[in-house]
C-alpha positions in Angstrom: 22.7 -1.5 -15.4 25.3 -3.0 -13.9 24.4 -1.8 -10.5 21.8 -4.5 -11.0 23.8 -7.1 -12.3 26.5 -6.7 -9.2 23.1 -7.1 -6.9 22.1 -10.1 -8.1 25.5 -11.9 -7.5 26.2 -9.9 -4.2 22.5 -11.8 -3.7 23.4 -15.3 -4.6 27.0 -15.4 -3.1 26.3 -14.0 0.0 22.6 -13.2 1.2 21.1 -16.7 -0.4 23.9 -18.5 0.9 23.3 -17.2 4.0 19.5 -18.5 4.1 19.6 -21.1 2.2 17.3 -23.1 4.3 14.8 -20.5 3.8 15.2 -20.4 0.5 14.6 -24.3 0.2 11.2 -24.2 2.2 10.1 -21.5 -0.2 10.5 -23.2 -3.2 8.1 -25.6 -2.4 5.4 -23.0 -1.3 4.6 -19.8 0.3 2.6 -18.9 3.4 3.0 -15.1 4.2 1.5 -13.4 6.8 0.5 -10.3 6.2 -0.5 -8.9 2.5 1.0 -5.1 2.1 -0.6 -3.3 -0.1 1.6 -0.3 -0.6 2.8 2.9 -3.3 5.0 1.9 -7.0 7.5 4.7 -5.3 11.0 3.8 -5.5 11.3 4.9 -2.0 8.9 2.8 -0.1 10.4 -0.9 0.4 8.2 -2.8 2.4 10.4 -5.7 3.0 13.1 -2.6 4.4 10.8 -0.4 6.4 9.4 -4.1 8.0 12.6 -5.8 8.3 10.8 -8.9 6.5 12.3 -12.3 5.1 11.1 -13.5 2.0 7.6 -15.2 3.0 6.4 -13.1 4.8 5.1 -10.9 2.4 2.9 -11.0 -0.2 3.3 -7.4 -1.8 0.9 -5.4 -4.0 2.4 -2.3 -5.1 0.4 0.5 -7.7 0.2 4.9 -8.1 -0.7 5.4 -4.4 -1.7 2.3 -2.9 -4.9 2.3 -4.3 -7.5 -0.8 -3.8 -9.9 -0.5 -6.6 -13.7 -0.4 -5.3 -14.6 -4.7 -5.5 -16.4 -5.3 -8.6 -17.2 -8.7 -10.4 -15.7 -8.2 -13.9 -14.4 -10.0 -17.1 -11.5 -7.4 -17.6 -7.7 -7.8 -16.4 -7.9 -6.7 -12.7 -4.3 -7.3 -11.1 -4.8 -5.8 -7.5 -7.9 -7.0 -7.5 -6.7 -10.1 -8.6 -4.1 -10.2 -5.9 -6.2 -9.2 -3.1 -8.6 -11.8 -4.1 -5.5 -14.6 -4.3 -3.9 -13.3 -1.2 -7.0 -13.6 1.0 -8.4 -16.5 -0.4 -5.5 -19.0 -1.5 -3.2 -17.8 0.8 -5.5 -17.0 3.9 -3.6 -13.9 5.1 -4.0 -13.0 8.5 -3.5 -9.1 8.0 -3.2 -6.5 5.2 -1.6 -3.5 5.4 -2.3 -0.3 3.3 0.9 1.8 3.2 1.0 5.0 2.0 3.9 8.0 2.1 5.1 11.3 2.4 5.6 13.3 -0.9 3.5 11.3 -2.5 3.4 11.2 -6.2 0.4 9.9 -7.0 -1.9 12.1 -4.2 0.1 15.2 -5.9 -1.1 14.7 -9.1 -5.0 15.4 -7.8 -3.7 19.0 -7.9 -2.5 18.6 -11.5 -4.3 20.7 -14.3 -5.8 19.0 -17.2 -2.9 20.4 -19.4 -0.1 18.7 -17.3 -2.3 15.5 -16.9 -2.6 15.1 -20.9 0.6 13.3 -20.5 -0.3 11.0 -18.8 -4.2 10.0 -19.4 -3.9 6.3 -17.4 -2.4 7.9 -14.5 -5.3 10.6 -14.5 -7.6 7.9 -14.7 -6.1 6.1 -12.1 -6.2 8.5 -9.5 -9.7 8.9 -9.3 -9.9 6.3 -7.7 -8.4 8.9 -4.8 -10.5 11.8 -5.3 -12.1 11.5 -2.2 -9.1 12.1 -0.4 -8.7 15.3 -1.9 -11.8 16.6 -0.9 -11.7 15.2 2.6 -8.7 16.6 3.2 -10.0 20.4 1.6 -12.7 19.9 4.3 -10.1 19.4 6.7 -8.1 22.1 5.8 -11.1 24.7 5.8 -11.9 23.8 9.8 -8.0 23.9 11.0 -6.9 26.8 8.8 -3.5 25.0 8.0 -3.3 24.8 4.2 0.3 24.0 4.3 -0.9 20.7 5.9 -2.9 19.8 2.8 -0.4 17.1 1.3 0.2 14.9 4.1 -3.7 15.2 4.8 -4.5 14.1 1.5 -1.9 11.4 1.7 -3.6 10.2 5.4 -7.0 10.4 4.1 -6.4 8.1 0.9 -5.1 5.5 3.4 -8.1 5.4 5.4 -10.3 5.8 2.2 -8.3 2.8 0.9 -8.7 0.8 3.8 -13.0 1.4 3.7 -12.4 0.0 -0.1 -11.2 -3.0 1.0 -14.5 -4.0 3.2 -16.4 -3.5 -0.5 -14.6 -7.0 -1.4 -17.5 -9.6 0.1 -14.5 -12.4 1.4 -13.1 -9.4 3.2 -15.5 -7.8 4.3 -16.8 -11.3 6.1 -13.4 -12.4 7.7 -13.0 -9.1 9.0 -16.6 -9.0 10.5 -16.0 -12.5 12.7 -12.2 -11.7 13.3 -10.6 -13.2 11.0 -8.1 -10.6 8.9 -7.1 -7.6 10.8 -6.8 -4.4 8.3 -4.0 -1.7 9.2 -3.2 1.9 7.8 0.6 2.8 8.0 1.9 5.8 7.1 5.6 6.2 6.3 6.9 9.4 6.7 10.4 9.0 4.4 12.6 11.6 5.3 12.2 10.9 9.2 11.7 7.5 8.8 8.8 6.9 10.7 5.9 5.0 10.3 2.3 5.7 11.9 -0.2 3.5 12.7 -3.7 4.6 12.1 -6.1 3.8 15.1 -9.0 3.4 14.3 -10.9 3.7 17.3 -9.3 7.1 17.7 -9.2 7.9 14.6 -5.7 9.2 14.3 -2.7 8.2 13.4 0.5 6.9 16.0 3.5 6.1 15.1 4.7 3.0 16.1 7.9 2.7 18.5 
């Protein structure tokens, strides 16, 4: 924990002082332009890879950057409520679903039942991305490259979650009217490269 305490001291002494006026404005309200839905993975830092300042991004993170299908419920729906708040209260202009290489959530789809017994909640959660594995396996059958299955699942999962967003009535309405943009990003950790999904051409393209 010492490293975290030291980090807080460093932030207060340096970063806060350099951006004092920004934090003064942010202390009264927030007006983020983008809802960033990413993975909880410790290697994926939304602000770092986008060079964003505090107040720019409204961030939701969970295992495998999942967007649950929209449903009305009296349950406690964490990701769903965050999406609702970002769109209906904060009026974000963009939604980014960002997946990444070497995703443990996507890898969990390949574990057997015995391996998943110790993580029952994760097992249940990744049911929401199982269709991505099926699609990736179908692609592999066509191209015959089994070694590509991991990144194919990760990328198909991004596309799948983009589609899940459109099950939210208030997002679908705004999207059709051109009032909100939906993006799918794939972050390659080892190369420091982010790819954007081209919906028209159905391909991930390097952002450069």
